C-alpha positions in Angstrom: -61.5 20.7 -11.8 -64.8 21.0 -13.7 -65.5 19.6 -17.3 -65.3 22.9 -18.7 -62.1 23.4 -17.5 -60.7 19.9 -18.6 -62.1 20.6 -22.1 -60.8 24.0 -22.8 -57.7 23.0 -21.1 -57.7 20.7 -24.3 -58.4 23.2 -26.4 -55.3 25.7 -25.3 -53.3 22.5 -24.9 -53.8 22.1 -28.7 -52.7 25.5 -29.3 -50.2 25.8 -27.1 -48.8 22.4 -28.5 -48.9 23.9 -31.9 -47.2 27.0 -31.2 -44.2 25.4 -29.0 -43.2 23.6 -31.8 -43.4 26.2 -34.4 -40.7 28.4 -32.3 -38.4 25.4 -32.2 -36.1 26.4 -35.7 -35.9 22.9 -37.9 -37.4 19.8 -39.0 -39.3 17.7 -35.7 -39.9 14.4 -36.0 -42.6 13.5 -34.6 -46.7 14.0 -35.9 -49.0 16.3 -35.4 -51.1 14.4 -32.2 -47.9 14.0 -30.5 -47.5 17.4 -30.6 -50.7 18.3 -29.5 -50.6 15.7 -26.4 -47.0 17.6 -26.0 -49.4 20.2 -25.6 -52.1 19.4 -23.5 -49.6 18.1 -20.6 -47.6 21.3 -21.4 -50.8 23.5 -20.5 -51.3 22.0 -17.7 -47.6 22.0 -16.5 -47.4 25.6 -17.8 -50.3 26.6 -15.5 -48.6 24.5 -12.6 -45.2 26.8 -12.6 -46.7 29.9 -13.4 -48.9 29.4 -10.2 -45.7 28.8 -8.2 -44.0 31.5 -9.9 -47.1 34.0 -8.7 -48.4 34.9 -11.7 -51.8 35.1 -11.9 -53.9 32.5 -13.7 -57.8 33.8 -12.6 -58.2 36.8 -14.6 -61.1 37.5 -17.1 -59.0 38.4 -19.5 -56.5 35.9 -21.6 -53.4 35.4 -19.2 -50.7 35.8 -21.3 -47.9 35.6 -18.7 -49.0 32.2 -18.0 -49.5 31.4 -21.9 -45.9 32.5 -22.5 -44.7 30.1 -20.0 -47.0 27.2 -21.5 -45.3 27.8 -24.6 -42.2 27.6 -23.3 -43.0 24.5 -21.3 -44.2 23.0 -25.2 -41.3 23.7 -26.7 -38.9 22.2 -23.7 -41.6 19.0 -23.9 -41.8 18.9 -27.9 -37.5 19.1 -27.9 -37.2 16.6 -25.3 -39.7 14.2 -27.5 -38.5 15.0 -30.9 -35.5 14.1 -29.2 -36.1 11.0 -28.2 -38.5 9.6 -31.0 -34.8 10.8 -33.3 -32.9 8.8 -31.2 -35.4 5.8 -31.0 -35.8 5.6 -35.0 -31.8 6.2 -35.6 -30.7 3.4 -33.5 -27.4 3.2 -31.0 -25.0 3.3 -34.5 -26.7 6.6 -36.4 -29.1 4.8 -38.8 -26.4 2.0 -40.2 -26.4 -1.2 -40.3 -23.6 -3.3 -39.8 -22.5 -6.8 -40.2 -23.8 -9.7 -42.6 -27.3 -8.0 -42.8 -26.6 -5.8 -46.1 
């Protein structure tokens, strides 16, 4: 992969991450930087999945089906990271403190 391919993947990953976050209902407890990182990873994974399924990824225009696969992967990634971050912040007992620390 060339440097322009990597830069374009990062830029597309930013857009894909934001679109993936917008697709999900409700508020996600993750920041925009983490959303962008999930989007960048999702852009690479979505392209690999699109190629494996047989969707043409090297066309002269915008690959709408590949972009759709990337957004779906990004939405799943944002949902997974949001669930993991929410669980980490609330703890096992749902955020309640027990014992003598009150």
